[in-house]
N, C-alpha and C positions, 0 to 999 in steps of 0.2 A: 778279237784283234785290237780293238780300241783300248780296252782295259790293259792289255799287255803293253801297247805303245805308251800309255800313260805311266805305267809302272816303270818301264825301262827309261823313259824320259826323266822321271823323278830321280832315278838313280844316277843318271848322267848329269843332272843338275847338281846333285851332291858332289860328284867327282869334280865338276867345274868349280864349285864353291870351296871345296877342300883345297884345291890348287891355287885359286885366285883370291880367296877371301871375300868374294862378292858373288852376286847372282849374275847369270848371263843376261845380256840385253835382249837377246833373241835366241831361239832354239838352234839356229844354225851355228851358234858359237860353241855348242856342246862338243865334248871330246867323243871320238869314235871308239866304241868298244869292239875289239876283235872277237869274232865268233857270234856277234849279235846283229840283229837287223838294223838297229839304230834308227828306227822309224820315228818320225815326228808328225805323222799323219794318222788320221782315223781310218776305220775300216773302209771308208768310201773315198779315200785318197785326198781328203781335205786336211790342211794343216791343223794340228791340235791348237786349241785356244790356249794361249799362255799369257797370263796377266799377273801383275804384282800390285796389290793395293798399298795405300799409304801406311798400313800397319805391318806390311811385310808378308802378308798372306799371299801365297802363290796359288793360282788356280790353273789347273791343267784339265782340258776336257774337249768335248765334242757335243754338237747339237743333234747327233744321230744321223740316220740315213737321209731324212728330209732337210737337214740343215737349219731347222727352225726350233725355237724354244718350245719346250713341252713335248708332248707326244708319248706314245707307248710302244712297246715292242722294239723293233729296229729303229723307230723314230724317236725313242726316248733319249733324253739328255744324259750324258755321262760326265760328271765333274768330280774331281778330287781336289781338295785344298790342303795346303801344307804351310805351317808356320816357318818363317825363315829367321825369326827372332823370338827369344823367350820373353817372359813377363817383364823382365828388367830392360829389355831392348837390346840385349846382347845377341849378336849374329850367331845363329846355331846351325845354319844350313850346311856348313862344312864339318860339323862334328860327326864323329863316327857313328853315334846312335841316331842321328837325325833321320835316317831312312826308315826307322821304326818308331820314332817318337814325334816326328814333325807333322804327321797327318792330323788335320782338324777333324774331329769326330762330331758330326752334327746329324740331326734328323734329315730324312729325305726331303730335299728342297725342290723336287721336280716341279710341283705345282706352283711354288713361290719363286721360281727362278727369275731373276730380273736382268739376267745378262742379255745383251743385245747381240744377235748373231752377225751383224754387219760390222766389218772392221773399222 
């Protein structure tokens, strides 16, 4: 459920960016898609983590069932990162191919995750 919520939220961020030419300030700003759950919570009912760093990398994720960094099984962290800008700094989150080209492919960072679960 969490991975599905992240994927759907990623697509809704694209729809927002395509229409507005910028990223949403918060996930509650996202458009509603008819026929979809439009969840912005993880499997345990906690809001997805949504962050944008200075380089424009969007992070969507969850700290798993226990809500703490690290863990395994249902307690494992689930994070996906997406570029909102290309190498030249051009905003790409609203481009048609962004949903397939924007993901940041990196090695498993579960053990090295430095994100703080407290808001």
